[in-house]
C-alpha positions as a printed Julia matrix, in Angstrom:
103×3 Matrix{Float64}:
 -4.54  47.09  46.15
 -0.69  46.77  46.12
  1.09  50.22  47.01
  4.64  51.12  45.83
  7.43  52.77  48.2
  9.03  55.74  47.64
 11.77  56.38  49.92
 12.76  60.07  50.5
 16.64  60.89  50.44
 16.12  62.41  53.92
 14.68  59.28  55.14
 17.72  57.46  53.27
 20.25  59.72  55.22
 18.26  59.23  58.29
 18.66  55.65  57.81
 22.54  55.46  56.85
 22.95  57.7   60.16
 21.04  55.14  62.46
 23.27  52.66  60.97
 26.44  54.74  60.93
 25.22  54.84  65.13
 24.72  50.9   65.38
 27.69  49.94  63.77
 30.47  52.21  65.03
 29.11  53.55  68.38
 27.19  50.55  69.3
 29.63  48.03  67.54
 26.45  45.95  67.26
 26.06  43.93  63.97
 23.23  42.05  65.6
 21.54  45.34  66.21
 21.74  46.03  62.23
 20.7   42.97  61.01
 17.7   43.15  63.4
 16.92  46.55  62.43
 16.92  45.79  58.78
 14.91  42.5   59.22
 12.27  44.54  60.9
 12.05  47.28  58.46
 11.85  44.7   55.75
  8.98  43.21  57.72
  6.97  46.82  58.11
  7.7   47.89  54.1
  6.1   44.39  53.39
  3.17  45.73  55.52
  3.19  49.14  54.02
  3.09  47.46  50.4
 -0.12  45.32  51.27
 -2.0   47.79  53.55
 -0.18  51.53  54.5
 -3.35  52.43  56.12
 -3.17  49.55  58.81
 -0.98  51.97  60.74
 -2.54  54.55  62.52
 -1.96  58.51  62.15
  0.83  60.12  63.81
  0.52  60.81  67.5
  1.69  64.44  66.75
 -1.72  66.62  65.95
  0.25  68.55  63.3
  1.75  65.63  61.41
 -1.61  63.7   61.76
 -3.23  66.94  60.05
 -0.98  66.84  57.33
 -1.86  63.02  56.58
  1.24  61.29  58.19
  1.04  57.96  59.83
  3.44  56.11  61.99
  4.75  52.69  61.67
  6.27  51.34  65.05
  9.34  49.01  64.96
  8.23  47.36  68.11
 11.01  45.55  68.78
 13.74  48.23  67.79
 12.11  51.54  69.14
 12.08  52.88  65.71
  9.27  54.84  63.9
  8.83  54.9   60.17
  7.28  57.95  59.5
  5.02  58.26  56.0
  2.41  59.65  53.69
  0.08  57.81  51.3
 -0.96  58.85  48.11
 -3.1   56.96  46.02
 -1.07  54.14  45.52
  1.97  55.44  46.57
  3.74  55.18  50.02
  6.16  58.25  51.33
  8.31  57.47  53.25
  9.95  60.57  54.82
 11.46  59.38  57.96
 13.2   56.88  60.56
 13.38  57.98  64.1
 14.3   56.55  67.49
 10.95  56.68  69.42
 13.18  59.17  71.78
 13.74  61.82  69.32
 11.83  64.72  68.78
 11.22  63.8   65.09
  8.23  66.03  64.54
 10.67  68.94  63.92
 13.23  66.82  62.18
 10.74  66.25  59.17
């Protein structure tokens, strides 16, 4: 079964902030390319089978049905939920962030 991805406006804004940080603070185009490649890989996996990713480590978010896909090489997490055949991406965060409060 193929799933459709829906990226929320909030998740888009979070990604814009991450990219801005990597370009203007870290000054690393390589990090930007690497992040976008990792995201593309995760998005493909989400379209194939989003339930391969575990529920959130946060008890509250897990109780609300949120899952986490970890970008292993970039230390970022994509937080999403699944409703029927739609994967709702609600946030993209660095693993060190207190992202539970930002959703």
